[in-house]
N, C-alpha and C positions, 0 to 999 in steps of 0.2 A: 597490223605491222606486217611486213614481208616475212616469209619463211626464214628462219635463221641461216640457212644454208646459202642464201643469196648473198653474193659479194657485195661490197660496198658500190664497186663500179656498176654492177648489174642493177642495184636498187636505184642508183642515181639516174641511170638511163630509162628505167621504167618510170620513175617520177617525171623525168622531163617529158617522155611520151604522155603520160596520164594527165598532167596538168596543162599541157598545151592542147589536147583534144578537148579537155572539160572547158577550156577558154574558147576554143576557135569553132567547135562543131555545135551549131545552133541549138539543135533538140537536146544534146547533152547539157549544153550551158543553161538552157532554161530550166532544166530540172535541178541541177546542183546549185543554181542561184537562189532556189527556193529556201536552201539551208545556209545561205550566206556566202557562198563561193561565186561571187560576182567576177567579172573580167580584172576588176582591180585587185581583188583578193587573190586571185589566182596568179597575177603578175607578181604579186608580193612573194607568194610561194615559190614561184620560179625563180625570183631573186634569191631567196633562201637557198634553194637548191643550187643555183650557180654558185653561191658563196661556199656551200659545202664541196662542190665539185673542185673549185679552186684550192680549198684547203687540202683536198685529197691528193690533187697534183703536187702541191707544195710538200706535203708529207713524204710522198714517194721521192721527190728530189732530195729533200734531207737525208732521208735514209740512203739514196745512192752516194750521196757526198759522205756519208758516215762510213760506208762500207769502203769507199776508195781510201778514206783517211786512215781507217783501221789497217787496210792492207800496206799502205805506205809506212804506217807506225811499225807494224810487225816486221817488215822487211828492214827498215832502218835500225830496229833493235837488234835484229839478227847480225847485221853487218857491223855494228858497233860492238856487239858481244864478242864476235869471233876475233875482231882486231884487238880488242882489250884482253881477252883471255890469253892470247898468244903472248902478250907482254907479262901477264900474271905468271903463266907457266915458266916463261924464260927467266922472270925475276925470282921465282922459288928455287931455280937451280943455282943462278950466279950469287945470290945472297943467302945461300942456305947456312953459311957460317957466320953470317952478320946479322945477329939477332935484332939489333935495334933497327936497322935497316928494314928487315923483314916484317917487323911488327909496324913500322913506320908506313909502309906501303900496303898494309892490311892483307900481306900474303899469308899469314896465319889464319885468316877468317874463311869460313865457307863462303861461297857467293850467294848473295840473296837472290830468291826466285821472284819477288814482286818487283815490278819496274821501279817503284820508289826506293826500295832497299837497294837494288843493283845500281840505281844512278847514283845514291849516295855514296855507295862503296867506290863506284868508278871515278867520281868527282874527287873523293878523297886521295885515291891512288895516284891520279894525274896531278893533283895539286902538290902533292908532297914530292913526287917524282920531278916534277918539271922545275921545282925549286931547290933541287938536290944536284948540284954539278958533279959530285962524285958519283952518284948512282947513275946520272946520265952517261957519264964517261964509260962506266961498266957495260951499260947496255950497248954503247957505241962499239965496244970491242966485240960484240957478237953480232954485227951486221944490223944494228938497230940505232941509227943516229937520232939526234933529238927531233929533226923534221918529221921521222916516221912516228915517233911518239906524239908530237904535236898534231899530226894528221889523225891518228887514232883518237885523240881528245876530240878533235873535229866531228868526228863520226858519233861520238856520245852526245855531243851538242846538237847534231842533226837529230838523232833519236829523241832527245828531250823535247825538241821543238815539234816533232811528229806527234809526240805523246800529248803535248799541249793541244795542238790542232785536232786530235782524235776525240780528245775530251769535250772541246767544244762542239764539235759535229755531233758528238753522241747526245749532249744536252739539247741541241737545237732540233735533232731528230724526235727526242722525247716530247718537247714542247710541241713540235709540229702534230704529234700522235695525239696528244691531249686536246689540242684546239681542234683537230679534225673530229675526234670523237665526240666532243661536246655539241659541235655543230650538227653531226649526224643524229646524235641521240634526240636533239631537238626537232630534226626534220622528220626522223621516223615516227616520232610522236605525232606530229602535225599531219603526216601522210596517213597513219593509222585511222585517225579521226575522219579525215577526207574520205578514205575508202568506206568506212562504216556508214557515213552519211550518204555517200553516193550509192551504195547499195540499197538504202532506204528510197532514195529518190528514183531509183531505176529499178525497182524490184520486178516490174511488169515489163522491162525492157532488157533483157540480158545482153542483147547485141551492143547496147550502148555501154555496158559495164565492161565488154570486152575491149572498148576504146581505152580504157584505162590502164590496160596493160598491167593488171596487178600481179600477174605470175602465178 
């Protein structure tokens, strides 16, 4: 098997070179064929290598999408949190002497740090506030009309959707990694055996071994 420090991309490139030369260079092909590595078998291994390469590219794409989704989610959460907390801070001032409303709007609670906890609190706050005309009127007296509150609720909805997308992309990236690693493990094993047998076949011709680009 190639040295551990060889990257996946480097191993795949070396495998492509080695298998192609073992198939196409007559003197090398005649030797490795003695151990079962006929052109047909080498073509099958090249197909296996291509499948691994495709999974390698797919995994990189999935992780790029995950990083983008995470950035979008974190930004959406921050924007929603800032708008939401402005309403919470204002509500703690204007309802400080109205205990029932204070509790109804969860103004007495510390804000949760996890997204799920934060979202539950935010949804409770907006649901109770938007259904309470008196509370809305009170906010309106402080330059915060219902439209502004509805807009802030919309930002929370955007953050929730971004979180769902981010979770989906994370799962897909993890699955892509598992599929890539499984295919690479099988390919690495097959190539380790190929290299070992090629060394036997070419023990008196090191220049042919060099064509395998073993690293």
